[in-house]
N, C-alpha and C positions, 0 to 999 in steps of 0.2 A: 259807478253810474251804470244802471241797467236801463236799456231802452225798451219801450213798449211797442215798437214797430211803427211804421208810417201809417197815418190815418187817412190822408188824402193827398192828392198831388195834382199838378196841372202845369201848363205852360201857356204864357200869354204871347201876344203878337211879337213882343221884343225878344222872345226866347228865354225869358226869365222863368225858371221852374220854382214852384212853391211846394212845400211839404210841411205838414203838421206832425209833430212827433211828441209822444209822452215819454218821460224818462224819470227815473228815481234819483232825486237829488241827494247829495251827501247828508243833508239834514233829515233824511228818511221820508220826506214827502214827495209825492208825484208832482211834476210840473209839466206844462205844455210849452213847446217852442215852435214857432213858425220860421222856417228857413226859406230864404230867397237866394237863388244862385243863378249865375249865368256863365256859361262856358264860352270863352273867346277862342275860336278855332285858329289853327295854324296850318302850315303845309302838311301834307301827307296824313290828314285826319287826326292828328294828335292835338290835344288841347294846348294852347299857348298859355292860357291863364284862366283861373276860375275866380270869379268875383262873387262874394256872398255876404249875407248878413242874417243874423238870427234875432228874433224878438220873443221875449217871454210873453205868452198869451194866456197864462194860467187864469188871471182874473177875468179875461174875456170868456174863456170856456166856462168858468163858474157862473158868470152872468147868463150865458146862453142856456145852461142847464136849468138855472132857476126860472128863466122865462118859459122854457118848455114845460116845466112842472106846473107853473101857473096856468099855462094855456091848456094843458091836459085836464085841469080841474074845472075849466069853464063849462057851464051848463049848455053851451051851444057849440055848433060846428065852427071851427076856425081853420083857415088856410092862410099860409104866407106864400105869396107868388112874387117872383122877380119881374124885372122889366120886360123880359122876353116871354113872359106868360108861363114859365115853368113853375111847378109847385115845389116849394122848398121845405114846407112843413104842413102837416095835417094832424090835428089832434084826434083823440079817440072818438069824440062825437062826430067828427067828419067821416071817420071810418064807418060808423054805424049809419049815418045819413046816406052816404053815397054807395055803400056796399063794397068798397075796395079796401084792401089793407093799406096801411101807411106806405109800406114798401112799394106797392103797385102804383101809388100816386106820385111819390117823390121823383122829381126830374121829368115828369110828363107834363104836357101842355094842359093848361086849365080847361081847354075846350073838351077834353076827354070826359068832363063831368056835365057837359051841356048836351042834351038830346040832339041828335042830328037835325031833326025838323025845326029846331030853334036856332041853329047856327046860321050866321049870315053868309 
């Protein structure tokens, strides 16, 4: 089993870390796994216990890739924005319309695309 390296990671308020990892399965195909883990501390800074679970998210990743491909083929600009107002996806038409690369828009607040004189 060869790993592809961690793709992303984070920690929520409960101290649970998540990481997505691609690896080569024994059947010769790549698969994705999402790992959730939490370290329970003990005295002197050493972990007392590590609790974790892994989920196969290969089908989810394939669906996300398929959706991105369809959105990139759309004849109009499309953005996906989360509840916090951060841009999570921008297609190629959005890049052309707003003049920013996808990388410059991702993770930024949607208000970056609104002219200052139009902001409330």
